[in-house]
Each structure stands twice: as C-alpha cells, then as structure tokens.
N, C-alpha and C positions, 0 to 999 in steps of 0.2 A: 469193223474188226475183221473183215474178210481177209483170210490168209494169215492172220496173226497167230503165232505159235507160242505157247507157254511151256517152258522147261521147269519141271517140278521135282522136288525130292521130299520123301517122307521123313519127318523128324519127330522124336519124342519130346514133349514139352516138360520142363522141370516143374515140380510141384510148387504151389504157393506156400507161404508161411503158414504153419499150423495145419498143413495137409499132409497126410501120410502117403497117399497115392498120387502118381503123376496123372496129368490130363491125358486124354486119348491122343494118339498120333495125329499130326497135322501135316498137310502138304505145304511146302514153302516154294513159291515161285523164285527160281534162281536166274532165270533168263526170259526175256521177252523178245522173241525172234532172235536177232543176233546181238542183243544188248544184254550184258551180264549185270546182275543186281547183287548188291552186298547182302550180308545176312540180315541186317536190320532195316533194309529198304522195303518199302511197301508199294503196291500197285493200286492206284485209285481209278475207279470207273464211275461215271455218272449213271444214275439208275435209269434214265431214259435211253441210255445206250444199250442196256441189257434187258430192257423191259419186253422186247419182242422175242427174246430167246425162248426156246422150248423149256418150260419149267420142270419137266420130268426127264430131261436129257441126262442119262446116267453119268456122262463125262463132264457135265457142267450144270449142276442142279441148283436152283435158287431156293433158299430156305429162309423163312421169316424168323427173326429173333423174337421169341416169346417171353423173354425175361428182361430185356433192356430196350428202351427207345430213347429218342432225343426230344427234349423240350426246346422249342425254338422261341427266342425272345427278341423283340426289337426294343433297344434301350437307347434313350437320348444320350448323345455325347456330352452335352452340357445342359443340365437341368436349368430351366429359366428361373430367375429370381423374381419373387413377387414384389411389386412396387406399389406404394400407397398413392392413389389418385383421388381427386375430389372433383365435384362438378364445377368448382370455380376455375379449374384449369382450362376448361373450354370457353369460359367467359372472362379471360384475363383482360385487365385494363390496358388501354393504349398508352404507350410510354409518353411522358410529358415532352420528351425531346422532339417529337414530331411537331407539336403545336408551336414550340419555341422557335423552330427553324423557319416556320412560315411567317411569323410575325403578324401583328394586327392589321397592317395595311394589306397584306396578301389575303387575309381572311375576308376583307370587305370587297376587294376588287375581283377576286377569282373564286366565287363560292363553288362553281362547278368543279374546278380543279381540286379544291379542298374536299368536296364531297367524294370525288373519285378516289383521292388518296386515302381518306379515312376508311372508305369501304374496302380498299385493297389491304390496308394494314389490319383491319378487323378480321378480314377473311383469313389472314395468315394465322391468327390465334384461335379462330373458331372452327376452322376446317377439321374434320375428323382425321386423325392420324392413320396412315395405312397400317393394315394388320401386319404384325411381324411374320417373317417367313417361318414355316414349320421347322422344328429342330431336326438336325441331322441324326439319323438313327444308325446304330451299329447292331448287327445281328449276332446274337450269342446262342450257343448250343450247350445245353446241360443234360448230362446222362441221367436217366431216370429208370428205376426198376419197377416193373409191373407187379401187382400183388398176386398172391396165390391163396387158395382156400375156397370154401363155399360162398363167401361173400364177394369174390372177385368178379367185377363186371367186365364183359368183353369190350375190347377196344377195336376190334376188327371193323365195326360199323363206321368208325371215324376215319378209316383210311381213305375215304372218298374226298376228304378235305384237300383241295389242291394246294400243295406247298412246293412250287417249283424251286429249283436250285438257285434261281436268280434272286439275289438279296433285295431287289427292289419290289418284289411281289408282296402284297399286303398279307398279314396274318389274320386268321378268322376271329380271334377273341380279343376284346378290348376292355371289358369291364372286370375288375379284379377286386376281391374282398379278402380281408385278413381276419381270422377268427381265433388267434391264439392257439392253445392246446385243445380247446373244445371238449373238455372232460366234465364229468359230474353232471350237474343239472344246467350246464351252460348251453341251453337250446338257442339256436340262432333265431333272430327275428324272422318272421314269415316272408318279409319282402326281400331279404338278402338273396336266397336262391332264385327268386323270381326275376331279380334285376341285375345279377352278376353272373358272368359266364365261367369264371375261374375262382375257386376258393382256396386260399392258402392256410394251412394248418401246421402247427409245430408238433414234432414228434415228442412222445413222452407223456406221463401223467395218467394214461389209461390205454386200453387196447385200441387198435385201429377200428374195430367194429363199433366200439362205443363212440368214437369220434363221428363216424358216419351216421350213427343213430340220432345224434343231436342236430341233424340237418332236417328241417321241416319238409313236409311233402310239398310238391309244386308241379304245375302242369308243364310238360316239356315244350320248349319253344326255342327258336334261335337265340333269343335274348336271355333265357334262363340258364341255370347252372349246367355246364357241360363237363367240367373236370374238377377234380380235387387233387391238390398237390401238397404232400406232406414234406416238410423241411426237416432233415436230420442234422443234428449238431455233431461236431467231432467227438464229443464225449460218448455219443451213442454208436460210433463207428469203431469196430474192433481193430481194423487195419486199413489205413488210408490207401495202401497199394492194391487192395482187392476191392472190386466194385461192391456197392452197397447190396446187402442181401435183400431178397424179396420180402415185402411186408406180408404178413399172414392174417387174413380175415377169417376168423374161426367160426363165424356163423353168417347166415344169409343176411342181406341188408334189410333192416326194418326201420320204420319211422318212429318218431318220439312217442307215438300212441301205441307202439308195440305191434303194428301190422306189417306184414311183408311189403317192402317197397316195390311198387309195380314197375318202376323204371330204375334199376340199379345205377349208381353213379360210378363212372370210371375213376380210378385213383392210381397215382404213382407216388414214388418217394424219391427225392433228390437229396444229395449231401451238400455240405459247404457252410451250414450254419448261417450266421449273420450276413456274410457276403452274398450268399445265394438269396436270402430273404430280401435284401436290398434290391437285387436285380429284378425279382418278381414284382415287388411293390412299385418300382419305377418303370416297369415295362409299359410300352404303348401298344404292344400287340403280342399275343402268345398263340402258339400252335404246337402240333406234335409232328414228328416224322419217324416212321418205323425204320428199323434196321434190318438189313438182310445180309446173309453170307452165302457163299457158294461152296458146293461140295463136288468132288470128283470121285466116282465109284464109292460113295458113302463116306469119304474122308474129307473133312473140312479143309479149305484152302486158307491158311492162317493169315497171310500177308496180302490178301486181296480185299480191299475196302470199297464198298459201294456207297457213294455219296447220295 
C-alpha cells in the first residue's frame, strides 16, 4: 500500500427506523489514488495487509468491533444420503453364468484355470470398496452480536485461533450439540459440555443467564465446550434491516448448583431462525472471526471493509 492515497469526505448518516438521532459523521472514501468511487462503492482490504500498521496512528487507527463478529461455518454442498448395507453384500454369491460358460468338460480338464477364475471373480465381490471422497464444503459467514452485562465472558482470548482468509483452511471446532431453549429445569447431561465444542440454543422462554445456568460444570479442554450460539427467530427481531441487538446477561454466570462459574462461557446471538439453525447443525467446522474498522482523526471510515 506504499504510496496509496485515499480521498475522503465527511458525511452525516441518516437515522435508522425508530431512531430519533442520526449516527455520528463518517468518512467516505470517494477516490483511491486516481480512481473515483461511487457513493455506494466500498474498499475491501485483507487483514494481513493492514496487520503491520501502527495501531495508534491518528490518521489510520485500527479499532476492534466489540458488538459484532462473524461466525464462520463450513457446510457440505450436498449432504450424503444414508444407504442400508448388510454383511451379505461383502459375501455376495458368484453368478451362475460363470459356471455355465465353462461347461463340465472345462471343469475337469483345466482345474487350475477354473480356480484362478473363481478366485478373481470372488475377489471382485469381496474386496472392500474404496472410501468415498470427502464432501465439498462451502464457507459461510453469519453476523453475530456479542453479549453485554455482568455475565458476558470475554472473547479476546479466542482471537489467537488462526482463521486465514483462505477458504481451504480448517476451522477449529467440529463437535456440535443442540439443546432447544434450555429453560426451566432442563439441565444438560454432564457429558454434553465435556464432549461438544459448540452448543446451539434457541432464543426465548427464559433469560439468557438462565440458559447458561443450565449448563453443567466441566473441566476446560480443547474438546470441551468453547462457545454457545443463541439462534434468534424473525418474530424476536424488531427490524430485519437493523443488526440484532446485543443479548444482555443480567448476572454473572453460575452453575446449576448456584456457584459462580470458574470459567465463564463465551456466547453470541445470530438471527435467521430455521435457516440459520440448519446451517449450524449441518456444519462440519465452526470458528469465529473478529471484525475491525478504521478511523481517521477519531472519525470512522464507513466504506472501508477489513476482511
């Protein structure tokens, strides 16, 4: 980016629906060097390109988004269909047409040929079939809102998970469990948080703090629970054009026994209802990616997107 120049103009943003005041002013990049941009055009930069910049440069300051992040999912293009197989398939009988073609005279005169032929035919039916190739995966990104309140667990410690922009890179979490609304006395079995890395919960029925309280205690490990995702349905979303509001955890996280949880569980909320739920349940890999924006002299650059 050496020698690259941004031409920017400060603009006031119109208020969202049901909002009385407008958002703060934003810078809009209207030119990159000698290339003019339209009002609705955006500038995309990969994060590795700007990772070495001075983070406190007053003219180009990087700021982490504390309210929204991206959930990254690897979903098969075509889910494989289950087929019924039996042990008899490996020991299929030899077709009668093989014996009829040889005839009785050939059986008596050439036993070695018959033996070799039968051996080859039997091997065709008894050899193990090669394993099918792994399904092709498509990488999806779902916007998620981080929680607020006394029970919100920090997500900064998970930024060390390497998630390169390359879509071929593997995602860190592969075991997923679904727990419904997890309200009332629906305490999860003790083995669920020990053996699953991601827990999917539906919004509604009780508070977010109560949902987390119904998760039993567990010893932290790479195979145990790492993240809780709450799925919001369209009926719970006031306006589809505005990002989902932050879930509020009104008390510190506690265990079903009423004790403070020694290792609070990070949680986010995503929208989309049944469609989003299907994506998470069919995902072969899940991860997170933090969002960043850039400011210049304390004013956010609105149309600069960091990938």
